[in-house]
TORKOL-4160 file (C-alpha; in steps of 0.2 Angstrom, whole numbers, padded with zeros to 4 digits, m for minus):
264
<pt num="1" X="m0115" Y="m0019" Z="0341"/>
<pt num="2" X="m0124" Y="m0003" Z="0338"/>
<pt num="3" X="m0139" Y="m0001" Z="0348"/>
<pt num="4" X="m0155" Y="0012" Z="0348"/>
<pt num="5" X="m0151" Y="0028" Z="0356"/>
<pt num="6" X="m0132" Y="0028" Z="0352"/>
<pt num="7" X="m0124" Y="0045" Z="0353"/>
<pt num="8" X="m0107" Y="0051" Z="0347"/>
<pt num="9" X="m0096" Y="0056" Z="0362"/>
<pt num="10" X="m0111" Y="0056" Z="0373"/>
<pt num="11" X="m0119" Y="0070" Z="0363"/>
<pt num="12" X="m0136" Y="0069" Z="0354"/>
<pt num="13" X="m0136" Y="0069" Z="0335"/>
<pt num="14" X="m0149" Y="0078" Z="0326"/>
<pt num="15" X="m0155" Y="0072" Z="0309"/>
<pt num="16" X="m0146" Y="0083" Z="0297"/>
<pt num="17" X="m0154" Y="0087" Z="0280"/>
<pt num="18" X="m0149" Y="0079" Z="0265"/>
<pt num="19" X="m0142" Y="0092" Z="0253"/>
<pt num="20" X="m0144" Y="0095" Z="0235"/>
<pt num="21" X="m0128" Y="0086" Z="0230"/>
<pt num="22" X="m0130" Y="0071" Z="0242"/>
<pt num="23" X="m0140" Y="0056" Z="0238"/>
<pt num="24" X="m0147" Y="0042" Z="0250"/>
<pt num="25" X="m0142" Y="0024" Z="0246"/>
<pt num="26" X="m0155" Y="0012" Z="0254"/>
<pt num="27" X="m0155" Y="m0006" Z="0258"/>
<pt num="28" X="m0142" Y="m0017" Z="0265"/>
<pt num="29" X="m0135" Y="m0025" Z="0249"/>
<pt num="30" X="m0133" Y="m0008" Z="0241"/>
<pt num="31" X="m0125" Y="0000" Z="0256"/>
<pt num="32" X="m0113" Y="m0014" Z="0258"/>
<pt num="33" X="m0108" Y="m0012" Z="0241"/>
<pt num="34" X="m0104" Y="0006" Z="0243"/>
<pt num="35" X="m0095" Y="0003" Z="0259"/>
<pt num="36" X="m0084" Y="m0011" Z="0250"/>
<pt num="37" X="m0080" Y="0000" Z="0235"/>
<pt num="38" X="m0079" Y="0017" Z="0243"/>
<pt num="39" X="m0081" Y="0018" Z="0262"/>
<pt num="40" X="m0074" Y="0035" Z="0263"/>
<pt num="41" X="m0089" Y="0042" Z="0252"/>
<pt num="42" X="m0101" Y="0038" Z="0266"/>
<pt num="43" X="m0105" Y="0054" Z="0275"/>
<pt num="44" X="m0118" Y="0048" Z="0287"/>
<pt num="45" X="m0126" Y="0031" Z="0291"/>
<pt num="46" X="m0143" Y="0028" Z="0299"/>
<pt num="47" X="m0151" Y="0011" Z="0302"/>
<pt num="48" X="m0165" Y="0002" Z="0312"/>
<pt num="49" X="m0160" Y="m0009" Z="0327"/>
<pt num="50" X="m0162" Y="m0026" Z="0317"/>
<pt num="51" X="m0150" Y="m0020" Z="0303"/>
<pt num="52" X="m0138" Y="m0012" Z="0317"/>
<pt num="53" X="m0134" Y="m0029" Z="0323"/>
<pt num="54" X="m0127" Y="m0034" Z="0306"/>
<pt num="55" X="m0115" Y="m0020" Z="0302"/>
<pt num="56" X="m0103" Y="m0019" Z="0316"/>
<pt num="57" X="m0088" Y="m0017" Z="0304"/>
<pt num="58" X="m0096" Y="m0002" Z="0296"/>
<pt num="59" X="m0099" Y="0006" Z="0312"/>
<pt num="60" X="m0082" Y="0004" Z="0318"/>
<pt num="61" X="m0074" Y="0011" Z="0301"/>
<pt num="62" X="m0086" Y="0026" Z="0303"/>
<pt num="63" X="m0082" Y="0029" Z="0321"/>
<pt num="64" X="m0063" Y="0029" Z="0317"/>
<pt num="65" X="m0066" Y="0042" Z="0303"/>
<pt num="66" X="m0077" Y="0052" Z="0315"/>
<pt num="67" X="m0092" Y="0050" Z="0304"/>
<pt num="68" X="m0110" Y="0050" Z="0310"/>
<pt num="69" X="m0119" Y="0034" Z="0312"/>
<pt num="70" X="m0135" Y="0031" Z="0321"/>
<pt num="71" X="m0148" Y="0019" Z="0325"/>
<pt num="72" X="m0165" Y="0028" Z="0323"/>
<pt num="73" X="m0183" Y="0025" Z="0324"/>
<pt num="74" X="m0192" Y="0018" Z="0309"/>
<pt num="75" X="m0201" Y="0035" Z="0306"/>
<pt num="76" X="m0185" Y="0044" Z="0306"/>
<pt num="77" X="m0177" Y="0031" Z="0294"/>
<pt num="78" X="m0191" Y="0034" Z="0282"/>
<pt num="79" X="m0189" Y="0053" Z="0284"/>
<pt num="80" X="m0171" Y="0052" Z="0280"/>
<pt num="81" X="m0173" Y="0040" Z="0265"/>
<pt num="82" X="m0189" Y="0049" Z="0258"/>
<pt num="83" X="m0197" Y="0033" Z="0256"/>
<pt num="84" X="m0203" Y="0018" Z="0266"/>
<pt num="85" X="m0193" Y="0006" Z="0255"/>
<pt num="86" X="m0177" Y="0010" Z="0264"/>
<pt num="87" X="m0173" Y="m0008" Z="0269"/>
<pt num="88" X="m0168" Y="m0004" Z="0286"/>
<pt num="89" X="m0152" Y="0006" Z="0282"/>
<pt num="90" X="m0149" Y="0023" Z="0273"/>
<pt num="91" X="m0131" Y="0029" Z="0269"/>
<pt num="92" X="m0130" Y="0047" Z="0263"/>
<pt num="93" X="m0116" Y="0051" Z="0251"/>
<pt num="94" X="m0111" Y="0064" Z="0239"/>
<pt num="95" X="m0116" Y="0061" Z="0221"/>
<pt num="96" X="m0102" Y="0058" Z="0208"/>
<pt num="97" X="m0100" Y="0069" Z="0194"/>
<pt num="98" X="m0103" Y="0059" Z="0177"/>
<pt num="99" X="m0088" Y="0060" Z="0165"/>
<pt num="100" X="m0089" Y="0059" Z="0146"/>
<pt num="101" X="m0079" Y="0045" Z="0138"/>
<pt num="102" X="m0066" Y="0052" Z="0127"/>
<pt num="103" X="m0057" Y="0044" Z="0113"/>
<pt num="104" X="m0043" Y="0037" Z="0124"/>
<pt num="105" X="m0057" Y="0028" Z="0135"/>
<pt num="106" X="m0066" Y="0021" Z="0120"/>
<pt num="107" X="m0049" Y="0014" Z="0114"/>
<pt num="108" X="m0046" Y="0006" Z="0130"/>
<pt num="109" X="m0062" Y="m0002" Z="0130"/>
<pt num="110" X="m0060" Y="m0008" Z="0112"/>
<pt num="111" X="m0043" Y="m0015" Z="0116"/>
<pt num="112" X="m0050" Y="m0026" Z="0129"/>
<pt num="113" X="m0067" Y="m0030" Z="0119"/>
<pt num="114" X="m0077" Y="m0022" Z="0134"/>
<pt num="115" X="m0095" Y="m0023" Z="0131"/>
<pt num="116" X="m0105" Y="m0006" Z="0133"/>
<pt num="117" X="m0123" Y="m0003" Z="0137"/>
<pt num="118" X="m0130" Y="0014" Z="0131"/>
<pt num="119" X="m0146" Y="0022" Z="0136"/>
<pt num="120" X="m0155" Y="0034" Z="0125"/>
<pt num="121" X="m0166" Y="0045" Z="0137"/>
<pt num="122" X="m0172" Y="0032" Z="0149"/>
<pt num="123" X="m0182" Y="0042" Z="0160"/>
<pt num="124" X="m0187" Y="0031" Z="0174"/>
<pt num="125" X="m0174" Y="0029" Z="0188"/>
<pt num="126" X="m0180" Y="0012" Z="0193"/>
<pt num="127" X="m0177" Y="0006" Z="0175"/>
<pt num="128" X="m0160" Y="0014" Z="0176"/>
<pt num="129" X="m0157" Y="0004" Z="0192"/>
<pt num="130" X="m0164" Y="m0012" Z="0185"/>
<pt num="131" X="m0153" Y="m0011" Z="0170"/>
<pt num="132" X="m0138" Y="m0007" Z="0180"/>
<pt num="133" X="m0141" Y="m0022" Z="0192"/>
<pt num="134" X="m0143" Y="m0033" Z="0176"/>
<pt num="135" X="m0127" Y="m0026" Z="0168"/>
<pt num="136" X="m0117" Y="m0029" Z="0184"/>
<pt num="137" X="m0125" Y="m0047" Z="0184"/>
<pt num="138" X="m0118" Y="m0051" Z="0167"/>
<pt num="139" X="m0101" Y="m0042" Z="0170"/>
<pt num="140" X="m0104" Y="m0027" Z="0160"/>
<pt num="141" X="m0095" Y="m0013" Z="0168"/>
<pt num="142" X="m0097" Y="0002" Z="0157"/>
<pt num="143" X="m0114" Y="0011" Z="0155"/>
<pt num="144" X="m0117" Y="0026" Z="0145"/>
<pt num="145" X="m0132" Y="0038" Z="0147"/>
<pt num="146" X="m0138" Y="0053" Z="0137"/>
<pt num="147" X="m0136" Y="0070" Z="0144"/>
<pt num="148" X="m0152" Y="0074" Z="0138"/>
<pt num="149" X="m0164" Y="0082" Z="0152"/>
<pt num="150" X="m0176" Y="0067" Z="0150"/>
<pt num="151" X="m0162" Y="0055" Z="0155"/>
<pt num="152" X="m0164" Y="0048" Z="0173"/>
<pt num="153" X="m0147" Y="0050" Z="0183"/>
<pt num="154" X="m0141" Y="0038" Z="0196"/>
<pt num="155" X="m0151" Y="0044" Z="0210"/>
<pt num="156" X="m0159" Y="0037" Z="0226"/>
<pt num="157" X="m0172" Y="0026" Z="0218"/>
<pt num="158" X="m0159" Y="0020" Z="0204"/>
<pt num="159" X="m0147" Y="0015" Z="0219"/>
<pt num="160" X="m0161" Y="0007" Z="0228"/>
<pt num="161" X="m0167" Y="m0004" Z="0214"/>
<pt num="162" X="m0149" Y="m0008" Z="0208"/>
<pt num="163" X="m0146" Y="m0018" Z="0224"/>
<pt num="164" X="m0127" Y="m0014" Z="0223"/>
<pt num="165" X="m0126" Y="m0015" Z="0204"/>
<pt num="166" X="m0122" Y="0003" Z="0203"/>
<pt num="167" X="m0107" Y="0000" Z="0213"/>
<pt num="168" X="m0100" Y="m0013" Z="0201"/>
<pt num="169" X="m0101" Y="m0002" Z="0185"/>
<pt num="170" X="m0095" Y="0015" Z="0179"/>
<pt num="171" X="m0109" Y="0027" Z="0173"/>
<pt num="172" X="m0103" Y="0039" Z="0159"/>
<pt num="173" X="m0113" Y="0053" Z="0151"/>
<pt num="174" X="m0112" Y="0060" Z="0134"/>
<pt num="175" X="m0120" Y="0076" Z="0127"/>
<pt num="176" X="m0120" Y="0069" Z="0109"/>
<pt num="177" X="m0125" Y="0050" Z="0108"/>
<pt num="178" X="m0124" Y="0049" Z="0088"/>
<pt num="179" X="m0106" Y="0056" Z="0089"/>
<pt num="180" X="m0102" Y="0044" Z="0103"/>
<pt num="181" X="m0109" Y="0028" Z="0093"/>
<pt num="182" X="m0100" Y="0034" Z="0078"/>
<pt num="183" X="m0083" Y="0033" Z="0089"/>
<pt num="184" X="m0088" Y="0017" Z="0095"/>
<pt num="185" X="m0090" Y="0010" Z="0077"/>
<pt num="186" X="m0074" Y="0018" Z="0072"/>
<pt num="187" X="m0066" Y="0008" Z="0086"/>
<pt num="188" X="m0073" Y="m0009" Z="0078"/>
<pt num="189" X="m0088" Y="m0010" Z="0089"/>
<pt num="190" X="m0105" Y="m0017" Z="0083"/>
<pt num="191" X="m0118" Y="m0005" Z="0089"/>
<pt num="192" X="m0134" Y="m0015" Z="0091"/>
<pt num="193" X="m0150" Y="m0005" Z="0092"/>
<pt num="194" X="m0165" Y="m0012" Z="0101"/>
<pt num="195" X="m0181" Y="m0010" Z="0091"/>
<pt num="196" X="m0199" Y="m0014" Z="0095"/>
<pt num="197" X="m0201" Y="m0019" Z="0077"/>
<pt num="198" X="m0192" Y="m0020" Z="0061"/>
<pt num="199" X="m0175" Y="m0027" Z="0068"/>
<pt num="200" X="m0170" Y="m0045" Z="0065"/>
<pt num="201" X="m0174" Y="m0058" Z="0079"/>
<pt num="202" X="m0156" Y="m0064" Z="0078"/>
<pt num="203" X="m0140" Y="m0054" Z="0076"/>
<pt num="204" X="m0124" Y="m0061" Z="0068"/>
<pt num="205" X="m0109" Y="m0055" Z="0077"/>
<pt num="206" X="m0092" Y="m0056" Z="0070"/>
<pt num="207" X="m0081" Y="m0066" Z="0082"/>
<pt num="208" X="m0070" Y="m0054" Z="0092"/>
<pt num="209" X="m0080" Y="m0038" Z="0089"/>
<pt num="210" X="m0085" Y="m0030" Z="0105"/>
<pt num="211" X="m0104" Y="m0026" Z="0107"/>
<pt num="212" X="m0112" Y="m0010" Z="0112"/>
<pt num="213" X="m0131" Y="m0013" Z="0115"/>
<pt num="214" X="m0141" Y="0004" Z="0114"/>
<pt num="215" X="m0158" Y="0004" Z="0122"/>
<pt num="216" X="m0171" Y="0019" Z="0119"/>
<pt num="217" X="m0183" Y="0028" Z="0129"/>
<pt num="218" X="m0198" Y="0019" Z="0138"/>
<pt num="219" X="m0211" Y="0028" Z="0128"/>
<pt num="220" X="m0203" Y="0034" Z="0112"/>
<pt num="221" X="m0189" Y="0021" Z="0109"/>
<pt num="222" X="m0173" Y="0027" Z="0101"/>
<pt num="223" X="m0171" Y="0044" Z="0093"/>
<pt num="224" X="m0171" Y="0040" Z="0074"/>
<pt num="225" X="m0154" Y="0048" Z="0072"/>
<pt num="226" X="m0148" Y="0037" Z="0086"/>
<pt num="227" X="m0155" Y="0021" Z="0078"/>
<pt num="228" X="m0147" Y="0027" Z="0061"/>
<pt num="229" X="m0130" Y="0028" Z="0069"/>
<pt num="230" X="m0131" Y="0010" Z="0075"/>
<pt num="231" X="m0123" Y="m0005" Z="0065"/>
<pt num="232" X="m0140" Y="m0015" Z="0065"/>
<pt num="233" X="m0156" Y="m0016" Z="0074"/>
<pt num="234" X="m0163" Y="m0031" Z="0084"/>
<pt num="235" X="m0181" Y="m0035" Z="0089"/>
<pt num="236" X="m0186" Y="m0048" Z="0102"/>
<pt num="237" X="m0199" Y="m0059" Z="0094"/>
<pt num="238" X="m0215" Y="m0061" Z="0105"/>
<pt num="239" X="m0232" Y="m0068" Z="0104"/>
<pt num="240" X="m0241" Y="m0052" Z="0099"/>
<pt num="241" X="m0251" Y="m0052" Z="0114"/>
<pt num="242" X="m0244" Y="m0035" Z="0120"/>
<pt num="243" X="m0234" Y="m0024" Z="0109"/>
<pt num="244" X="m0217" Y="m0024" Z="0119"/>
<pt num="245" X="m0207" Y="m0028" Z="0135"/>
<pt num="246" X="m0202" Y="m0015" Z="0148"/>
<pt num="247" X="m0186" Y="m0009" Z="0143"/>
<pt num="248" X="m0177" Y="m0016" Z="0159"/>
<pt num="249" X="m0184" Y="m0033" Z="0154"/>
<pt num="250" X="m0180" Y="m0031" Z="0135"/>
<pt num="251" X="m0162" Y="m0026" Z="0141"/>
<pt num="252" X="m0160" Y="m0041" Z="0152"/>
<pt num="253" X="m0164" Y="m0052" Z="0137"/>
<pt num="254" X="m0153" Y="m0043" Z="0125"/>
<pt num="255" X="m0139" Y="m0042" Z="0138"/>
<pt num="256" X="m0139" Y="m0061" Z="0139"/>
<pt num="257" X="m0141" Y="m0065" Z="0121"/>
<pt num="258" X="m0128" Y="m0053" Z="0114"/>
<pt num="259" X="m0116" Y="m0052" Z="0128"/>
<pt num="260" X="m0118" Y="m0064" Z="0142"/>
<pt num="261" X="m0121" Y="m0079" Z="0132"/>
<pt num="262" X="m0105" Y="m0075" Z="0121"/>
<pt num="263" X="m0094" Y="m0073" Z="0137"/>
<pt num="264" X="m0098" Y="m0091" Z="0142"/>
């Protein structure tokens, strides 16, 4: 069991700064997911006393790899995490570089009829994390984001909200969403644009065609050229009391209707 005041080799450990290319993953579910998928990527691990009693295996693996792990005071944990919402544990990992899906990757997806979630300038990292969590819940393993500067990246906040979901999917990045969507369509994908208005409430999908769901920016929606590149648009019908849903909620509804329900 890990206890407060633990020291590696009998020496005191100072709290090392989180570097620019490092991110912090907070919360036991998210840290456990990272440990299960890529334990070697964890550079340092900090936790409070109650959480330390639950992570003996992690501590043993990090000790064997001569990695830093330490039980710290709540104030120090908040400082490392950069937030009070750390869930009792913080793993410091190196941020992964995002690759661009090429024709071979798209072809492999199409052959397996793999559903794809595409995000056009989703700017809020919390929304990115929520969408990743929903995608993982429904078994969607491929998420493609725009390389536009407005786009949120898988950062500390996204990992915290995703609750381990980002460990179950692969995040890709493309500099040209229009070109990417056209390549998906050439591979027989049905690219469905989520629209606040003007789309059909129901979408007829040919049996066997893989689906790409395309969601737009929280404030501006899809860029016109991105929407035009899609096969069709779909709108979620509502009461009219409010104009639209939060993008992460709309994404959850559409992922179930267009992808989750089809897989059952």
